[in-house]
C-alpha positions as YAML, in Angstrom:
chain: A
units: angstrom
residues:
- id: 1
  name: MET
  ca: [0.00, 0.00, 0.00]
- id: 2
  name: SER
  ca: [1.41, 3.41, -0.86]
- id: 3
  name: SER
  ca: [2.16, 6.07, 1.70]
- id: 4
  name: THR
  ca: [-0.56, 8.22, 0.16]
- id: 5
  name: SER
  ca: [-3.31, 5.77, 1.11]
- id: 6
  name: SER
  ca: [-6.40, 7.03, 2.82]
- id: 7
  name: ALA
  ca: [-6.50, 7.41, 6.59]
- id: 8
  name: SER
  ca: [-9.72, 5.42, 6.53]
- id: 9
  name: PHE
  ca: [-7.72, 2.21, 6.82]
- id: 10
  name: THR
  ca: [-6.46, 0.65, 10.02]
- id: 11
  name: SER
  ca: [-2.85, -0.26, 10.47]
- id: 12
  name: SER
  ca: [-3.66, -3.97, 10.74]
- id: 13
  name: PRO
  ca: [-2.10, -6.35, 8.22]
- id: 14
  name: SER
  ca: [-5.51, -7.10, 6.69]
- id: 15
  name: GLN
  ca: [-6.03, -3.39, 5.91]
- id: 16
  name: THR
  ca: [-9.69, -3.48, 6.94]
- id: 17
  name: PRO
  ca: [-11.39, -0.13, 6.29]
- id: 18
  name: ARG
  ca: [-12.33, 1.82, 9.40]
- id: 19
  name: ALA
  ca: [-16.00, 2.38, 9.86]
- id: 20
  name: ASP
  ca: [-17.18, 5.95, 9.56]
- id: 21
  name: ALA
  ca: [-20.08, 7.25, 11.67]
- id: 22
  name: LEU
  ca: [-22.68, 6.55, 8.98]
- id: 23
  name: THR
  ca: [-21.46, 2.98, 8.51]
- id: 24
  name: MET
  ca: [-21.55, 2.41, 12.27]
- id: 25
  name: GLU
  ca: [-25.11, 3.75, 12.43]
- id: 26
  name: VAL
  ca: [-26.16, 1.39, 9.61]
- id: 27
  name: VAL
  ca: [-24.47, -1.54, 11.39]
- id: 28
  name: GLU
  ca: [-26.33, -0.67, 14.61]
- id: 29
  name: LEU
  ca: [-29.64, -0.44, 12.74]
- id: 30
  name: ILE
  ca: [-29.04, -3.81, 11.05]
- id: 31
  name: GLY
  ca: [-28.33, -5.27, 14.49]
- id: 32
  name: ASP
  ca: [-31.58, -3.84, 15.84]
- id: 33
  name: VAL
  ca: [-33.53, -5.23, 12.88]
- id: 34
  name: VAL
  ca: [-31.97, -8.68, 13.35]
- id: 35
  name: ALA
  ca: [-32.73, -8.68, 17.08]
- id: 36
  name: ARG
  ca: [-36.35, -7.67, 16.52]
- id: 37
  name: PHE
  ca: [-36.73, -10.21, 13.71]
- id: 38
  name: TYR
  ca: [-35.43, -13.02, 15.93]
- id: 39
  name: ALA
  ca: [-37.70, -11.97, 18.79]
- id: 40
  name: ASP
  ca: [-40.69, -12.00, 16.43]
- id: 41
  name: TYR
  ca: [-39.57, -15.35, 15.00]
- id: 42
  name: GLU
  ca: [-39.24, -16.85, 18.50]
- id: 43
  name: LYS
  ca: [-42.74, -15.62, 19.35]
- id: 44
  name: ALA
  ca: [-44.20, -17.11, 16.15]
- id: 45
  name: ALA
  ca: [-42.36, -20.38, 16.82]
- id: 46
  name: GLY
  ca: [-43.68, -20.48, 20.38]
- id: 47
  name: GLU
  ca: [-47.24, -20.20, 19.10]
- id: 48
  name: HIS
  ca: [-46.63, -23.56, 17.40]
- id: 49
  name: THR
  ca: [-44.79, -24.95, 20.46]
- id: 50
  name: LEU
  ca: [-41.54, -24.92, 18.50]
- id: 51
  name: THR
  ca: [-38.14, -23.63, 19.51]
- id: 52
  name: GLY
  ca: [-36.42, -21.07, 17.28]
- id: 53
  name: PRO
  ca: [-34.00, -23.67, 15.85]
- id: 54
  name: GLN
  ca: [-36.89, -26.08, 15.16]
- id: 55
  name: ALA
  ca: [-38.81, -23.34, 13.36]
- id: 56
  name: ARG
  ca: [-35.77, -22.30, 11.30]
- id: 57
  name: LEU
  ca: [-35.06, -25.91, 10.29]
- id: 58
  name: LEU
  ca: [-38.70, -26.49, 9.37]
- id: 59
  name: SER
  ca: [-38.73, -23.29, 7.30]
- id: 60
  name: LEU
  ca: [-35.66, -24.48, 5.38]
- id: 61
  name: LEU
  ca: [-37.19, -27.90, 4.76]
- id: 62
  name: ALA
  ca: [-40.45, -26.34, 3.57]
- id: 63
  name: LEU
  ca: [-38.43, -24.96, 0.63]
- id: 64
  name: GLU
  ca: [-36.70, -28.24, -0.27]
- id: 65
  name: PRO
  ca: [-35.55, -31.53, 1.27]
- id: 66
  name: LEU
  ca: [-31.97, -31.29, 2.50]
- id: 67
  name: PRO
  ca: [-29.31, -33.69, 3.80]
- id: 68
  name: MET
  ca: [-28.38, -33.33, 7.48]
- id: 69
  name: ARG
  ca: [-24.93, -31.92, 6.66]
- id: 70
  name: LYS
  ca: [-26.40, -29.13, 4.52]
- id: 71
  name: LEU
  ca: [-28.89, -28.32, 7.26]
- id: 72
  name: ALA
  ca: [-26.05, -28.13, 9.77]
- id: 73
  name: LEU
  ca: [-24.15, -25.73, 7.50]
- id: 74
  name: LYS
  ca: [-27.18, -23.51, 6.94]
- id: 75
  name: LEU
  ca: [-28.01, -23.46, 10.67]
- id: 76
  name: LYS
  ca: [-24.33, -23.12, 11.63]
- id: 77
  name: CYS
  ca: [-24.43, -26.01, 14.08]
- id: 78
  name: GLU
  ca: [-23.18, -29.57, 14.47]
- id: 79
  name: PRO
  ca: [-24.87, -32.37, 12.49]
- id: 80
  name: SER
  ca: [-25.66, -34.14, 15.78]
- id: 81
  name: ASN
  ca: [-27.73, -31.10, 16.84]
- id: 82
  name: VAL
  ca: [-29.61, -31.23, 13.54]
- id: 83
  name: THR
  ca: [-30.34, -34.92, 14.12]
- id: 84
  name: GLY
  ca: [-31.96, -34.09, 17.47]
- id: 85
  name: ILE
  ca: [-34.04, -31.28, 15.99]
- id: 86
  name: VAL
  ca: [-35.16, -33.50, 13.10]
- id: 87
  name: ASP
  ca: [-36.03, -36.28, 15.59]
- id: 88
  name: ARG
  ca: [-38.30, -33.92, 17.55]
- id: 89
  name: LEU
  ca: [-39.97, -32.54, 14.42]
- id: 90
  name: GLU
  ca: [-40.39, -36.05, 13.03]
- id: 91
  name: SER
  ca: [-42.10, -37.20, 16.24]
- id: 92
  name: ARG
  ca: [-44.65, -34.40, 15.69]
- id: 93
  name: GLY
  ca: [-45.27, -35.40, 12.08]
- id: 94
  name: LEU
  ca: [-43.75, -32.19, 10.67]
- id: 95
  name: VAL
  ca: [-40.66, -33.74, 9.08]
- id: 96
  name: GLU
  ca: [-39.75, -37.10, 7.60]
- id: 97
  name: ARG
  ca: [-36.52, -38.76, 6.56]
- id: 98
  name: ARG
  ca: [-36.18, -40.02, 2.98]
- id: 99
  name: SER
  ca: [-33.51, -41.51, 0.79]
- id: 100
  name: ASP
  ca: [-31.91, -38.97, -1.53]
- id: 101
  name: PRO
  ca: [-33.08, -39.80, -5.08]
- id: 102
  name: ALA
  ca: [-29.61, -38.85, -6.39]
- id: 103
  name: ASP
  ca: [-27.77, -41.10, -3.88]
- id: 104
  name: ARG
  ca: [-29.82, -43.65, -1.96]
- id: 105
  name: ARG
  ca: [-27.05, -43.96, 0.65]
- id: 106
  name: VAL
  ca: [-27.77, -40.36, 1.75]
- id: 107
  name: LYS
  ca: [-30.77, -39.53, 3.92]
- id: 108
  name: VAL
  ca: [-32.51, -36.19, 3.53]
- id: 109
  name: ALA
  ca: [-34.99, -34.53, 5.82]
- id: 110
  name: ALA
  ca: [-38.16, -33.21, 4.20]
- id: 111
  name: ALA
  ca: [-41.16, -31.30, 5.50]
- id: 112
  name: THR
  ca: [-44.44, -33.18, 5.48]
- id: 113
  name: ASP
  ca: [-47.63, -31.54, 4.25]
- id: 114
  name: GLU
  ca: [-48.37, -30.56, 7.86]
- id: 115
  name: GLY
  ca: [-44.80, -29.26, 8.24]
- id: 116
  name: ARG
  ca: [-45.18, -27.05, 5.17]
- id: 117
  name: ARG
  ca: [-48.48, -25.73, 6.55]
- id: 118
  name: VAL
  ca: [-46.83, -24.88, 9.88]
- id: 119
  name: ALA
  ca: [-43.88, -23.23, 8.06]
- id: 120
  name: GLN
  ca: [-46.37, -21.10, 6.09]
- id: 121
  name: ASP
  ca: [-48.13, -20.13, 9.34]
- id: 122
  name: LEU
  ca: [-44.74, -19.15, 10.78]
- id: 123
  name: ARG
  ca: [-43.99, -16.87, 7.84]
- id: 124
  name: GLU
  ca: [-47.43, -15.29, 8.10]
- id: 125
  name: GLY
  ca: [-46.94, -14.80, 11.84]
- id: 126
  name: LEU
  ca: [-43.89, -12.57, 11.37]
- id: 127
  name: HIS
  ca: [-45.43, -9.16, 11.91]
- id: 128
  name: PHE
  ca: [-42.31, -7.12, 12.70]
- id: 129
  name: ALA
  ca: [-40.89, -7.19, 9.19]
- id: 130
  name: ARG
  ca: [-44.19, -7.04, 7.34]
- id: 131
  name: GLU
  ca: [-45.73, -4.05, 9.15]
- id: 132
  name: PRO
  ca: [-42.89, -1.54, 8.60]
- id: 133
  name: LEU
  ca: [-42.39, -2.74, 5.03]
- id: 134
  name: ALA
  ca: [-46.05, -2.04, 4.29]
- id: 135
  name: GLY
  ca: [-45.29, 1.65, 4.92]
- id: 136
  name: LEU
  ca: [-42.73, 1.69, 2.10]
- id: 137
  name: SER
  ca: [-43.65, 2.14, -1.53]
- id: 138
  name: GLU
  ca: [-43.08, -0.72, -3.95]
- id: 139
  name: ALA
  ca: [-40.07, 1.13, -5.37]
- id: 140
  name: GLU
  ca: [-38.61, 1.54, -1.87]
- id: 141
  name: ARG
  ca: [-39.13, -2.16, -1.09]
- id: 142
  name: ARG
  ca: [-37.45, -3.12, -4.38]
- id: 143
  name: SER
  ca: [-34.55, -0.80, -3.61]
- id: 144
  name: LEU
  ca: [-34.19, -2.24, -0.10]
- id: 145
  name: ARG
  ca: [-34.34, -5.79, -1.49]
- id: 146
  name: ASP
  ca: [-31.69, -5.00, -4.08]
- id: 147
  name: LEU
  ca: [-29.40, -3.38, -1.51]
- id: 148
  name: LEU
  ca: [-29.75, -6.35, 0.85]
- id: 149
  name: ARG
  ca: [-28.99, -8.77, -1.98]
- id: 150
  name: ARG
  ca: [-25.85, -6.75, -2.83]
- id: 151
  name: MET
  ca: [-24.75, -6.91, 0.80]
- id: 152
  name: LEU
  ca: [-25.28, -10.66, 0.94]
- id: 153
  name: ASP
  ca: [-23.49, -11.25, -2.36]
- id: 154
  name: ALA
  ca: [-20.44, -9.22, -1.31]
...
């Protein structure tokens, strides 16, 4: 790095940019949104006598059947934890284990019809995100969506 580089960089070897006040405010706001989303999600899960991790796993499986290892990666936990969550959801008839059509040696977890219905109810029970978004115009919601996608793709 040249000696004329911007002072907005730290002196660490990784040269991570320093956060300016606006960036820090955005980071704080994102943190607040995440916290409120999780609180709303936990409440919606509780209404179905599910834990947050059970509800998140069920929501993933409502989209597509997944092997345990992929579920563990998506949930950022150990495969043994996923096995326990799947066991509990399976005992309630919300999830079932199947052989993977691509490799019969691999087992995948899949939402049952009842599991997909509960996952839909969970999504509809998330009021925190839906209510403030309703106050934005369609163009504002598209802009927010596009900005969030850019952040996630970075």
